[in-house]
Predicted model as a PDB file, atoms N, CA, C, CB and O in Angstrom, pLDDT in the B-factor column:
MODEL        1                                                                  
ATOM      1  N   ASN A   1      -3.770 -19.693 -31.618  1.00 53.00           N  
ATOM      2  CA  ASN A   1      -2.931 -20.774 -31.231  1.00 53.00           C  
ATOM      3  C   ASN A   1      -2.109 -21.277 -32.393  1.00 53.00           C  
ATOM      4  CB  ASN A   1      -3.744 -21.870 -30.655  1.00 53.00           C  
ATOM      5  O   ASN A   1      -2.632 -21.463 -33.492  1.00 53.00           O  
ATOM      6  N   GLU A   2      -0.856 -21.495 -32.169  1.00 61.00           N  
ATOM      7  CA  GLU A   2      -0.024 -22.101 -33.192  1.00 61.00           C  
ATOM      8  C   GLU A   2      -0.236 -23.583 -33.203  1.00 61.00           C  
ATOM      9  CB  GLU A   2       1.441 -21.775 -32.973  1.00 61.00           C  
ATOM     10  O   GLU A   2      -0.384 -24.163 -32.128  1.00 61.00           O  
ATOM     11  N   PRO A   3      -0.261 -24.242 -34.337  1.00 65.00           N  
ATOM     12  CA  PRO A   3      -0.647 -25.643 -34.458  1.00 65.00           C  
ATOM     13  C   PRO A   3       0.164 -26.607 -33.613  1.00 65.00           C  
ATOM     14  CB  PRO A   3      -0.547 -26.050 -35.865  1.00 65.00           C  
ATOM     15  O   PRO A   3      -0.397 -27.580 -33.109  1.00 65.00           O  
ATOM     16  N   GLY A   4       1.465 -26.383 -33.434  1.00 66.00           N  
ATOM     17  CA  GLY A   4       2.308 -27.298 -32.730  1.00 66.00           C  
ATOM     18  C   GLY A   4       2.366 -27.087 -31.212  1.00 66.00           C  
ATOM     19  O   GLY A   4       2.985 -27.887 -30.511  1.00 66.00           O  
ATOM     20  N   VAL A   5       1.760 -26.069 -30.713  1.00 76.00           N  
ATOM     21  CA  VAL A   5       1.902 -25.748 -29.295  1.00 76.00           C  
ATOM     22  C   VAL A   5       1.146 -26.716 -28.397  1.00 76.00           C  
ATOM     23  CB  VAL A   5       1.422 -24.342 -29.036  1.00 76.00           C  
ATOM     24  O   VAL A   5       1.703 -27.163 -27.394  1.00 76.00           O  
ATOM     25  N   ARG A   6      -0.089 -27.057 -28.711  1.00 83.00           N  
ATOM     26  CA  ARG A   6      -0.892 -27.926 -27.856  1.00 83.00           C  
ATOM     27  C   ARG A   6      -0.236 -29.312 -27.690  1.00 83.00           C  
ATOM     28  CB  ARG A   6      -2.308 -28.075 -28.442  1.00 83.00           C  
ATOM     29  O   ARG A   6      -0.110 -29.795 -26.564  1.00 83.00           O  
ATOM     30  N   PRO A   7       0.180 -29.951 -28.786  1.00 85.00           N  
ATOM     31  CA  PRO A   7       0.837 -31.252 -28.600  1.00 85.00           C  
ATOM     32  C   PRO A   7       2.154 -31.111 -27.791  1.00 85.00           C  
ATOM     33  CB  PRO A   7       1.126 -31.901 -29.986  1.00 85.00           C  
ATOM     34  O   PRO A   7       2.479 -31.971 -26.973  1.00 85.00           O  
ATOM     35  N   GLU A   8       2.878 -30.047 -28.028  1.00 88.00           N  
ATOM     36  CA  GLU A   8       4.100 -29.824 -27.306  1.00 88.00           C  
ATOM     37  C   GLU A   8       3.822 -29.627 -25.797  1.00 88.00           C  
ATOM     38  CB  GLU A   8       4.831 -28.613 -27.887  1.00 88.00           C  
ATOM     39  O   GLU A   8       4.551 -30.139 -24.947  1.00 88.00           O  
ATOM     40  N   TYR A   9       2.776 -28.893 -25.500  1.00 88.00           N  
ATOM     41  CA  TYR A   9       2.358 -28.703 -24.100  1.00 88.00           C  
ATOM     42  C   TYR A   9       1.954 -30.053 -23.503  1.00 88.00           C  
ATOM     43  CB  TYR A   9       1.172 -27.681 -24.001  1.00 88.00           C  
ATOM     44  O   TYR A   9       2.379 -30.406 -22.403  1.00 88.00           O  
ATOM     45  N   ASN A  10       1.141 -30.792 -24.231  1.00 90.00           N  
ATOM     46  CA  ASN A  10       0.650 -32.080 -23.761  1.00 90.00           C  
ATOM     47  C   ASN A  10       1.782 -33.069 -23.442  1.00 90.00           C  
ATOM     48  CB  ASN A  10      -0.274 -32.679 -24.798  1.00 90.00           C  
ATOM     49  O   ASN A  10       1.716 -33.840 -22.485  1.00 90.00           O  
ATOM     50  N   GLU A  11       2.808 -33.013 -24.275  1.00 92.00           N  
ATOM     51  CA  GLU A  11       3.991 -33.918 -24.091  1.00 92.00           C  
ATOM     52  C   GLU A  11       4.765 -33.540 -22.826  1.00 92.00           C  
ATOM     53  CB  GLU A  11       4.952 -33.849 -25.339  1.00 92.00           C  
ATOM     54  O   GLU A  11       5.445 -34.388 -22.248  1.00 92.00           O  
ATOM     55  N   ASN A  12       4.674 -32.298 -22.395  1.00 94.00           N  
ATOM     56  CA  ASN A  12       5.479 -31.812 -21.281  1.00 94.00           C  
ATOM     57  C   ASN A  12       4.654 -31.462 -20.059  1.00 94.00           C  
ATOM     58  CB  ASN A  12       6.264 -30.616 -21.707  1.00 94.00           C  
ATOM     59  O   ASN A  12       5.199 -30.925 -19.095  1.00 94.00           O  
ATOM     60  N   VAL A  13       3.349 -31.749 -20.063  1.00 95.00           N  
ATOM     61  CA  VAL A  13       2.470 -31.275 -18.975  1.00 95.00           C  
ATOM     62  C   VAL A  13       2.933 -31.747 -17.596  1.00 95.00           C  
ATOM     63  CB  VAL A  13       1.040 -31.749 -19.217  1.00 95.00           C  
ATOM     64  O   VAL A  13       2.824 -30.983 -16.637  1.00 95.00           O  
ATOM     65  N   GLU A  14       3.429 -32.933 -17.459  1.00 97.00           N  
ATOM     66  CA  GLU A  14       3.870 -33.413 -16.129  1.00 97.00           C  
ATOM     67  C   GLU A  14       5.075 -32.600 -15.663  1.00 97.00           C  
ATOM     68  CB  GLU A  14       4.231 -34.939 -16.171  1.00 97.00           C  
ATOM     69  O   GLU A  14       5.144 -32.220 -14.494  1.00 97.00           O  
ATOM     70  N   ARG A  15       6.005 -32.333 -16.542  1.00 96.00           N  
ATOM     71  CA  ARG A  15       7.162 -31.505 -16.189  1.00 96.00           C  
ATOM     72  C   ARG A  15       6.776 -30.094 -15.875  1.00 96.00           C  
ATOM     73  CB  ARG A  15       8.166 -31.506 -17.294  1.00 96.00           C  
ATOM     74  O   ARG A  15       7.332 -29.490 -14.958  1.00 96.00           O  
ATOM     75  N   ILE A  16       5.838 -29.550 -16.612  1.00 96.00           N  
ATOM     76  CA  ILE A  16       5.387 -28.183 -16.389  1.00 96.00           C  
ATOM     77  C   ILE A  16       4.699 -28.074 -15.034  1.00 96.00           C  
ATOM     78  CB  ILE A  16       4.438 -27.731 -17.514  1.00 96.00           C  
ATOM     79  O   ILE A  16       4.988 -27.156 -14.266  1.00 96.00           O  
ATOM     80  N   VAL A  17       3.799 -28.991 -14.735  1.00 96.00           N  
ATOM     81  CA  VAL A  17       3.083 -28.984 -13.457  1.00 96.00           C  
ATOM     82  C   VAL A  17       4.102 -29.146 -12.326  1.00 96.00           C  
ATOM     83  CB  VAL A  17       2.000 -30.123 -13.405  1.00 96.00           C  
ATOM     84  O   VAL A  17       4.005 -28.442 -11.320  1.00 96.00           O  
ATOM     85  N   ASP A  18       5.044 -30.025 -12.458  1.00 97.00           N  
ATOM     86  CA  ASP A  18       6.061 -30.245 -11.419  1.00 97.00           C  
ATOM     87  C   ASP A  18       6.838 -28.967 -11.190  1.00 97.00           C  
ATOM     88  CB  ASP A  18       7.022 -31.396 -11.809  1.00 97.00           C  
ATOM     89  O   ASP A  18       7.072 -28.584 -10.044  1.00 97.00           O  
ATOM     90  N   SER A  19       7.242 -28.302 -12.257  1.00 97.00           N  
ATOM     91  CA  SER A  19       8.014 -27.065 -12.145  1.00 97.00           C  
ATOM     92  C   SER A  19       7.230 -25.974 -11.431  1.00 97.00           C  
ATOM     93  CB  SER A  19       8.433 -26.580 -13.523  1.00 97.00           C  
ATOM     94  O   SER A  19       7.784 -25.225 -10.626  1.00 97.00           O  
ATOM     95  N   ILE A  20       5.960 -25.889 -11.724  1.00 96.00           N  
ATOM     96  CA  ILE A  20       5.101 -24.891 -11.084  1.00 96.00           C  
ATOM     97  C   ILE A  20       4.881 -25.211  -9.615  1.00 96.00           C  
ATOM     98  CB  ILE A  20       3.759 -24.805 -11.803  1.00 96.00           C  
ATOM     99  O   ILE A  20       4.870 -24.313  -8.773  1.00 96.00           O  
ATOM    100  N   LEU A  21       4.706 -26.493  -9.308  1.00 95.00           N  
ATOM    101  CA  LEU A  21       4.508 -26.919  -7.901  1.00 95.00           C  
ATOM    102  C   LEU A  21       5.777 -26.617  -7.069  1.00 95.00           C  
ATOM    103  CB  LEU A  21       4.162 -28.461  -7.830  1.00 95.00           C  
ATOM    104  O   LEU A  21       5.685 -26.139  -5.939  1.00 95.00           O  
ATOM    105  N   VAL A  22       6.930 -26.897  -7.635  1.00 96.00           N  
ATOM    106  CA  VAL A  22       8.197 -26.585  -6.949  1.00 96.00           C  
ATOM    107  C   VAL A  22       8.280 -25.088  -6.701  1.00 96.00           C  
ATOM    108  CB  VAL A  22       9.425 -27.067  -7.785  1.00 96.00           C  
ATOM    109  O   VAL A  22       8.647 -24.664  -5.605  1.00 96.00           O  
ATOM    110  N   LEU A  23       7.947 -24.282  -7.700  1.00 96.00           N  
ATOM    111  CA  LEU A  23       7.974 -22.834  -7.541  1.00 96.00           C  
ATOM    112  C   LEU A  23       7.017 -22.409  -6.432  1.00 96.00           C  
ATOM    113  CB  LEU A  23       7.610 -22.134  -8.865  1.00 96.00           C  
ATOM    114  O   LEU A  23       7.411 -21.652  -5.545  1.00 96.00           O  
ATOM    115  N   LEU A  24       5.785 -22.873  -6.459  1.00 93.00           N  
ATOM    116  CA  LEU A  24       4.792 -22.476  -5.451  1.00 93.00           C  
ATOM    117  C   LEU A  24       5.209 -22.883  -4.059  1.00 93.00           C  
ATOM    118  CB  LEU A  24       3.442 -23.081  -5.770  1.00 93.00           C  
ATOM    119  O   LEU A  24       5.017 -22.122  -3.110  1.00 93.00           O  
ATOM    120  N   SER A  25       5.774 -24.065  -3.915  1.00 92.00           N  
ATOM    121  CA  SER A  25       6.170 -24.517  -2.595  1.00 92.00           C  
ATOM    122  C   SER A  25       7.366 -23.741  -2.042  1.00 92.00           C  
ATOM    123  CB  SER A  25       6.492 -25.985  -2.639  1.00 92.00           C  
ATOM    124  O   SER A  25       7.648 -23.797  -0.845  1.00 92.00           O  
ATOM    125  N   SER A  26       8.060 -23.023  -2.909  1.00 93.00           N  
ATOM    126  CA  SER A  26       9.202 -22.204  -2.437  1.00 93.00           C  
ATOM    127  C   SER A  26       8.792 -20.837  -1.953  1.00 93.00           C  
ATOM    128  CB  SER A  26      10.217 -22.043  -3.537  1.00 93.00           C  
ATOM    129  O   SER A  26       9.617 -20.097  -1.417  1.00 93.00           O  
ATOM    130  N   LYS A  27       7.518 -20.480  -2.130  1.00 91.00           N  
ATOM    131  CA  LYS A  27       7.027 -19.138  -1.796  1.00 91.00           C  
ATOM    132  C   LYS A  27       6.530 -19.080  -0.343  1.00 91.00           C  
ATOM    133  CB  LYS A  27       5.892 -18.727  -2.764  1.00 91.00           C  
ATOM    134  O   LYS A  27       5.997 -20.057   0.183  1.00 91.00           O  
ATOM    135  N   THR A  28       6.709 -17.953   0.270  1.00 90.00           N  
ATOM    136  CA  THR A  28       6.195 -17.712   1.590  1.00 90.00           C  
ATOM    137  C   THR A  28       4.781 -17.066   1.454  1.00 90.00           C  
ATOM    138  CB  THR A  28       7.183 -16.796   2.409  1.00 90.00           C  
ATOM    139  O   THR A  28       4.386 -16.625   0.374  1.00 90.00           O  
ATOM    140  N   PHE A  29       4.070 -17.029   2.543  1.00 87.00           N  
ATOM    141  CA  PHE A  29       2.766 -16.365   2.550  1.00 87.00           C  
ATOM    142  C   PHE A  29       2.867 -14.935   2.080  1.00 87.00           C  
ATOM    143  CB  PHE A  29       2.160 -16.403   3.933  1.00 87.00           C  
ATOM    144  O   PHE A  29       2.056 -14.483   1.272  1.00 87.00           O  
ATOM    145  N   GLU A  30       3.845 -14.229   2.573  1.00 85.00           N  
ATOM    146  CA  GLU A  30       4.026 -12.839   2.237  1.00 85.00           C  
ATOM    147  C   GLU A  30       4.276 -12.648   0.753  1.00 85.00           C  
ATOM    148  CB  GLU A  30       5.159 -12.261   3.031  1.00 85.00           C  
ATOM    149  O   GLU A  30       3.778 -11.690   0.161  1.00 85.00           O  
ATOM    150  N   GLU A  31       5.046 -13.552   0.137  1.00 87.00           N  
ATOM    151  CA  GLU A  31       5.338 -13.427  -1.273  1.00 87.00           C  
ATOM    152  C   GLU A  31       4.111 -13.646  -2.151  1.00 87.00           C  
ATOM    153  CB  GLU A  31       6.412 -14.396  -1.652  1.00 87.00           C  
ATOM    154  O   GLU A  31       4.027 -13.063  -3.232  1.00 87.00           O  
ATOM    155  N   GLY A  32       3.171 -14.458  -1.725  1.00 84.00           N  
ATOM    156  CA  GLY A  32       2.008 -14.748  -2.548  1.00 84.00           C  
ATOM    157  C   GLY A  32       0.778 -13.912  -2.183  1.00 84.00           C  
ATOM    158  O   GLY A  32      -0.203 -13.897  -2.926  1.00 84.00           O  
ATOM    159  N   TYR A  33       0.824 -13.251  -1.099  1.00 85.00           N  
ATOM    160  CA  TYR A  33      -0.363 -12.506  -0.604  1.00 85.00           C  
ATOM    161  C   TYR A  33      -0.549 -11.159  -1.286  1.00 85.00           C  
ATOM    162  CB  TYR A  33      -0.252 -12.285   0.896  1.00 85.00           C  
ATOM    163  O   TYR A  33      -1.677 -10.799  -1.622  1.00 85.00           O  
ATOM    164  N   SER A  34       0.503 -10.420  -1.496  1.00 90.00           N  
ATOM    165  CA  SER A  34       0.380  -9.072  -2.079  1.00 90.00           C  
ATOM    166  C   SER A  34       0.081  -9.090  -3.560  1.00 90.00           C  
ATOM    167  CB  SER A  34       1.640  -8.291  -1.845  1.00 90.00           C  
ATOM    168  O   SER A  34       0.378 -10.068  -4.246  1.00 90.00           O  
ATOM    169  N   VAL A  35      -0.493  -8.034  -4.048  1.00 91.00           N  
ATOM    170  CA  VAL A  35      -0.780  -7.891  -5.473  1.00 91.00           C  
ATOM    171  C   VAL A  35       0.539  -7.935  -6.254  1.00 91.00           C  
ATOM    172  CB  VAL A  35      -1.554  -6.559  -5.757  1.00 91.00           C  
ATOM    173  O   VAL A  35       0.646  -8.593  -7.289  1.00 91.00           O  
ATOM    174  N   GLN A  36       1.526  -7.225  -5.734  1.00 94.00           N  
ATOM    175  CA  GLN A  36       2.835  -7.215  -6.406  1.00 94.00           C  
ATOM    176  C   GLN A  36       3.407  -8.617  -6.477  1.00 94.00           C  
ATOM    177  CB  GLN A  36       3.819  -6.282  -5.677  1.00 94.00           C  
ATOM    178  O   GLN A  36       3.968  -9.026  -7.493  1.00 94.00           O  
ATOM    179  N   GLY A  37       3.256  -9.353  -5.372  1.00 92.00           N  
ATOM    180  CA  GLY A  37       3.762 -10.748  -5.316  1.00 92.00           C  
ATOM    181  C   GLY A  37       3.042 -11.644  -6.331  1.00 92.00           C  
ATOM    182  O   GLY A  37       3.662 -12.525  -6.927  1.00 92.00           O  
ATOM    183  N   LYS A  38       1.753 -11.426  -6.527  1.00 93.00           N  
ATOM    184  CA  LYS A  38       1.009 -12.221  -7.503  1.00 93.00           C  
ATOM    185  C   LYS A  38       1.472 -11.930  -8.924  1.00 93.00           C  
ATOM    186  CB  LYS A  38      -0.488 -11.949  -7.379  1.00 93.00           C  
ATOM    187  O   LYS A  38       1.571 -12.843  -9.744  1.00 93.00           O  
ATOM    188  N   PHE A  39       1.760 -10.650  -9.223  1.00 94.00           N  
ATOM    189  CA  PHE A  39       2.304 -10.335 -10.538  1.00 94.00           C  
ATOM    190  C   PHE A  39       3.672 -10.939 -10.772  1.00 94.00           C  
ATOM    191  CB  PHE A  39       2.379  -8.856 -10.715  1.00 94.00           C  
ATOM    192  O   PHE A  39       3.984 -11.387 -11.876  1.00 94.00           O  
ATOM    193  N   LYS A  40       4.479 -10.951  -9.742  1.00 95.00           N  
ATOM    194  CA  LYS A  40       5.796 -11.584  -9.867  1.00 95.00           C  
ATOM    195  C   LYS A  40       5.634 -13.082 -10.067  1.00 95.00           C  
ATOM    196  CB  LYS A  40       6.668 -11.298  -8.621  1.00 95.00           C  
ATOM    197  O   LYS A  40       6.349 -13.675 -10.876  1.00 95.00           O  
ATOM    198  N   LEU A  41       4.721 -13.698  -9.356  1.00 95.00           N  
ATOM    199  CA  LEU A  41       4.454 -15.135  -9.523  1.00 95.00           C  
ATOM    200  C   LEU A  41       3.975 -15.474 -10.896  1.00 95.00           C  
ATOM    201  CB  LEU A  41       3.444 -15.601  -8.527  1.00 95.00           C  
ATOM    202  O   LEU A  41       4.361 -16.506 -11.444  1.00 95.00           O  
ATOM    203  N   LYS A  42       3.133 -14.628 -11.485  1.00 95.00           N  
ATOM    204  CA  LYS A  42       2.652 -14.828 -12.844  1.00 95.00           C  
ATOM    205  C   LYS A  42       3.832 -14.830 -13.823  1.00 95.00           C  
ATOM    206  CB  LYS A  42       1.628 -13.731 -13.225  1.00 95.00           C  
ATOM    207  O   LYS A  42       3.909 -15.662 -14.727  1.00 95.00           O  
ATOM    208  N   ASP A  43       4.748 -13.876 -13.618  1.00 96.00           N  
ATOM    209  CA  ASP A  43       5.949 -13.801 -14.523  1.00 96.00           C  
ATOM    210  C   ASP A  43       6.813 -15.050 -14.359  1.00 96.00           C  
ATOM    211  CB  ASP A  43       6.816 -12.513 -14.214  1.00 96.00           C  
ATOM    212  O   ASP A  43       7.329 -15.586 -15.339  1.00 96.00           O  
ATOM    213  N   GLU A  44       6.965 -15.501 -13.139  1.00 97.00           N  
ATOM    214  CA  GLU A  44       7.788 -16.674 -12.883  1.00 97.00           C  
ATOM    215  C   GLU A  44       7.152 -17.926 -13.495  1.00 97.00           C  
ATOM    216  CB  GLU A  44       7.995 -16.863 -11.372  1.00 97.00           C  
ATOM    217  O   GLU A  44       7.855 -18.757 -14.071  1.00 97.00           O  
ATOM    218  N   ILE A  45       5.871 -18.061 -13.378  1.00 96.00           N  
ATOM    219  CA  ILE A  45       5.174 -19.232 -13.972  1.00 96.00           C  
ATOM    220  C   ILE A  45       5.303 -19.172 -15.507  1.00 96.00           C  
ATOM    221  CB  ILE A  45       3.642 -19.261 -13.543  1.00 96.00           C  
ATOM    222  O   ILE A  45       5.596 -20.183 -16.146  1.00 96.00           O  
ATOM    223  N   THR A  46       5.086 -18.003 -16.081  1.00 96.00           N  
ATOM    224  CA  THR A  46       5.202 -17.835 -17.517  1.00 96.00           C  
ATOM    225  C   THR A  46       6.602 -18.269 -17.997  1.00 96.00           C  
ATOM    226  CB  THR A  46       4.921 -16.366 -17.907  1.00 96.00           C  
ATOM    227  O   THR A  46       6.733 -19.004 -18.976  1.00 96.00           O  
ATOM    228  N   THR A  47       7.617 -17.811 -17.306  1.00 96.00           N  
ATOM    229  CA  THR A  47       8.993 -18.169 -17.659  1.00 96.00           C  
ATOM    230  C   THR A  47       9.210 -19.661 -17.560  1.00 96.00           C  
ATOM    231  CB  THR A  47       9.985 -17.442 -16.763  1.00 96.00           C  
ATOM    232  O   THR A  47       9.804 -20.263 -18.454  1.00 96.00           O  
ATOM    233  N   ARG A  48       8.756 -20.244 -16.526  1.00 96.00           N  
ATOM    234  CA  ARG A  48       8.932 -21.706 -16.330  1.00 96.00           C  
ATOM    235  C   ARG A  48       8.237 -22.528 -17.404  1.00 96.00           C  
ATOM    236  CB  ARG A  48       8.400 -22.123 -14.961  1.00 96.00           C  
ATOM    237  O   ARG A  48       8.823 -23.474 -17.931  1.00 96.00           O  
ATOM    238  N   VAL A  49       7.005 -22.188 -17.735  1.00 94.00           N  
ATOM    239  CA  VAL A  49       6.258 -22.914 -18.776  1.00 94.00           C  
ATOM    240  C   VAL A  49       6.986 -22.742 -20.121  1.00 94.00           C  
ATOM    241  CB  VAL A  49       4.767 -22.394 -18.872  1.00 94.00           C  
ATOM    242  O   VAL A  49       7.148 -23.713 -20.860  1.00 94.00           O  
ATOM    243  N   ASN A  50       7.401 -21.576 -20.428  1.00 94.00           N  
ATOM    244  CA  ASN A  50       8.053 -21.313 -21.696  1.00 94.00           C  
ATOM    245  C   ASN A  50       9.353 -22.075 -21.910  1.00 94.00           C  
ATOM    246  CB  ASN A  50       8.316 -19.873 -21.812  1.00 94.00           C  
ATOM    247  O   ASN A  50       9.773 -22.289 -23.047  1.00 94.00           O  
ATOM    248  N   ARG A  51       9.994 -22.487 -20.805  1.00 94.00           N  
ATOM    249  CA  ARG A  51      11.205 -23.311 -20.922  1.00 94.00           C  
ATOM    250  C   ARG A  51      10.945 -24.652 -21.605  1.00 94.00           C  
ATOM    251  CB  ARG A  51      11.796 -23.554 -19.549  1.00 94.00           C  
ATOM    252  O   ARG A  51      11.854 -25.268 -22.163  1.00 94.00           O  
ATOM    253  N   PHE A  52       9.689 -25.091 -21.551  1.00 93.00           N  
ATOM    254  CA  PHE A  52       9.323 -26.403 -22.113  1.00 93.00           C  
ATOM    255  C   PHE A  52       8.748 -26.326 -23.498  1.00 93.00           C  
ATOM    256  CB  PHE A  52       8.341 -27.082 -21.227  1.00 93.00           C  
ATOM    257  O   PHE A  52       8.491 -27.357 -24.118  1.00 93.00           O  
ATOM    258  N   LEU A  53       8.539 -25.120 -24.004  1.00 91.00           N  
ATOM    259  CA  LEU A  53       7.876 -24.941 -25.314  1.00 91.00           C  
ATOM    260  C   LEU A  53       8.860 -24.387 -26.332  1.00 91.00           C  
ATOM    261  CB  LEU A  53       6.650 -23.993 -25.192  1.00 91.00           C  
ATOM    262  O   LEU A  53       9.551 -23.402 -26.072  1.00 91.00           O  
ATOM    263  N   LEU A  54       8.917 -25.016 -27.466  1.00 89.00           N  
ATOM    264  CA  LEU A  54       9.798 -24.555 -28.525  1.00 89.00           C  
ATOM    265  C   LEU A  54       9.002 -23.973 -29.709  1.00 89.00           C  
ATOM    266  CB  LEU A  54      10.687 -25.706 -28.999  1.00 89.00           C  
ATOM    267  O   LEU A  54       9.495 -23.107 -30.431  1.00 89.00           O  
ATOM    268  N   MET A  55       7.753 -24.468 -29.896  1.00 85.00           N  
ATOM    269  CA  MET A  55       6.933 -24.057 -31.026  1.00 85.00           C  
ATOM    270  C   MET A  55       6.182 -22.759 -30.766  1.00 85.00           C  
ATOM    271  CB  MET A  55       5.957 -25.145 -31.368  1.00 85.00           C  
ATOM    272  O   MET A  55       5.771 -22.092 -31.715  1.00 85.00           O  
ATOM    273  N   GLY A  56       6.000 -22.402 -29.561  1.00 83.00           N  
ATOM    274  CA  GLY A  56       5.242 -21.193 -29.233  1.00 83.00           C  
ATOM    275  C   GLY A  56       5.598 -20.784 -27.813  1.00 83.00           C  
ATOM    276  O   GLY A  56       6.576 -21.269 -27.245  1.00 83.00           O  
ATOM    277  N   HIS A  57       4.811 -19.900 -27.251  1.00 87.00           N  
ATOM    278  CA  HIS A  57       5.101 -19.476 -25.881  1.00 87.00           C  
ATOM    279  C   HIS A  57       3.815 -18.966 -25.184  1.00 87.00           C  
ATOM    280  CB  HIS A  57       6.195 -18.366 -25.884  1.00 87.00           C  
ATOM    281  O   HIS A  57       2.845 -18.556 -25.822  1.00 87.00           O  
ATOM    282  N   VAL A  58       3.870 -19.016 -23.879  1.00 89.00           N  
ATOM    283  CA  VAL A  58       2.797 -18.478 -23.060  1.00 89.00           C  
ATOM    284  C   VAL A  58       3.045 -16.984 -22.932  1.00 89.00           C  
ATOM    285  CB  VAL A  58       2.727 -19.179 -21.653  1.00 89.00           C  
ATOM    286  O   VAL A  58       4.165 -16.550 -22.665  1.00 89.00           O  
ATOM    287  N   LYS A  59       1.983 -16.199 -23.127  1.00 90.00           N  
ATOM    288  CA  LYS A  59       2.075 -14.751 -23.007  1.00 90.00           C  
ATOM    289  C   LYS A  59       1.684 -14.262 -21.621  1.00 90.00           C  
ATOM    290  CB  LYS A  59       1.202 -14.092 -24.045  1.00 90.00           C  
ATOM    291  O   LYS A  59       2.235 -13.276 -21.132  1.00 90.00           O  
ATOM    292  N   ASP A  60       0.725 -14.952 -20.976  1.00 92.00           N  
ATOM    293  CA  ASP A  60       0.249 -14.466 -19.678  1.00 92.00           C  
ATOM    294  C   ASP A  60      -0.363 -15.644 -18.917  1.00 92.00           C  
ATOM    295  CB  ASP A  60      -0.795 -13.300 -19.852  1.00 92.00           C  
ATOM    296  O   ASP A  60      -0.762 -16.647 -19.509  1.00 92.00           O  
ATOM    297  N   VAL A  61      -0.425 -15.501 -17.645  1.00 93.00           N  
ATOM    298  CA  VAL A  61      -1.009 -16.495 -16.746  1.00 93.00           C  
ATOM    299  C   VAL A  61      -2.210 -15.843 -16.050  1.00 93.00           C  
ATOM    300  CB  VAL A  61       0.053 -17.019 -15.694  1.00 93.00           C  
ATOM    301  O   VAL A  61      -2.149 -14.689 -15.624  1.00 93.00           O  
ATOM    302  N   PHE A  62      -3.302 -16.611 -15.945  1.00 93.00           N  
ATOM    303  CA  PHE A  62      -4.502 -16.072 -15.313  1.00 93.00           C  
ATOM    304  C   PHE A  62      -4.826 -16.967 -14.108  1.00 93.00           C  
ATOM    305  CB  PHE A  62      -5.716 -16.005 -16.334  1.00 93.00           C  
ATOM    306  O   PHE A  62      -4.947 -18.185 -14.240  1.00 93.00           O  
ATOM    307  N   PHE A  63      -4.965 -16.342 -12.934  1.00 90.00           N  
ATOM    308  CA  PHE A  63      -5.390 -17.050 -11.758  1.00 90.00           C  
ATOM    309  C   PHE A  63      -6.897 -17.071 -11.679  1.00 90.00           C  
ATOM    310  CB  PHE A  63      -4.800 -16.428 -10.517  1.00 90.00           C  
ATOM    311  O   PHE A  63      -7.531 -16.017 -11.658  1.00 90.00           O  
ATOM    312  N   THR A  64      -7.479 -18.250 -11.635  1.00 90.00           N  
ATOM    313  CA  THR A  64      -8.972 -18.350 -11.515  1.00 90.00           C  
ATOM    314  C   THR A  64      -9.345 -18.546 -10.062  1.00 90.00           C  
ATOM    315  CB  THR A  64      -9.548 -19.538 -12.382  1.00 90.00           C  
ATOM    316  O   THR A  64     -10.479 -18.289  -9.658  1.00 90.00           O  
ATOM    317  N   GLU A  65      -8.367 -19.011  -9.267  1.00 87.00           N  
ATOM    318  CA  GLU A  65      -8.606 -19.232  -7.840  1.00 87.00           C  
ATOM    319  C   GLU A  65      -7.234 -19.116  -7.162  1.00 87.00           C  
ATOM    320  CB  GLU A  65      -9.298 -20.657  -7.556  1.00 87.00           C  
ATOM    321  O   GLU A  65      -6.218 -19.518  -7.729  1.00 87.00           O  
ATOM    322  N   PHE A  66      -7.216 -18.574  -5.970  1.00 81.00           N  
ATOM    323  CA  PHE A  66      -5.968 -18.426  -5.289  1.00 81.00           C  
ATOM    324  C   PHE A  66      -6.191 -18.753  -3.809  1.00 81.00           C  
ATOM    325  CB  PHE A  66      -5.396 -17.000  -5.484  1.00 81.00           C  
ATOM    326  O   PHE A  66      -6.830 -17.980  -3.096  1.00 81.00           O  
ATOM    327  N   VAL A  67      -5.686 -19.855  -3.359  1.00 81.00           N  
ATOM    328  CA  VAL A  67      -5.856 -20.337  -2.002  1.00 81.00           C  
ATOM    329  C   VAL A  67      -4.493 -20.439  -1.349  1.00 81.00           C  
ATOM    330  CB  VAL A  67      -6.587 -21.700  -1.977  1.00 81.00           C  
ATOM    331  O   VAL A  67      -3.586 -21.099  -1.855  1.00 81.00           O  
ATOM    332  N   ILE A  68      -4.370 -19.761  -0.199  1.00 75.00           N  
ATOM    333  CA  ILE A  68      -3.117 -19.807   0.554  1.00 75.00           C  
ATOM    334  C   ILE A  68      -3.399 -20.472   1.894  1.00 75.00           C  
ATOM    335  CB  ILE A  68      -2.509 -18.372   0.751  1.00 75.00           C  
ATOM    336  O   ILE A  68      -4.301 -20.062   2.624  1.00 75.00           O  
ATOM    337  N   GLN A  69      -2.615 -21.507   2.210  1.00 73.00           N  
ATOM    338  CA  GLN A  69      -2.855 -22.212   3.471  1.00 73.00           C  
ATOM    339  C   GLN A  69      -1.685 -21.946   4.405  1.00 73.00           C  
ATOM    340  CB  GLN A  69      -3.044 -23.746   3.240  1.00 73.00           C  
ATOM    341  O   GLN A  69      -1.670 -22.442   5.532  1.00 73.00           O  
TER     342      GLN A  69                                                      
ENDMDL                                                                          
END                                                                             
């Protein structure tokens, strides 16, 4: 971890979460259900988070739970 990344993340956490929630709400069941769709979603989340970070960047996203309603 680079020293400035955590404070930078903490300063932007609300904006980051909002951006991810907007992205997730724009997805259909079909887009999130397939393995290919999950990989695309990981890339999109990574890109969105990195827009808020100047000192470092996110390399990958890990899903620990995936619930589709």
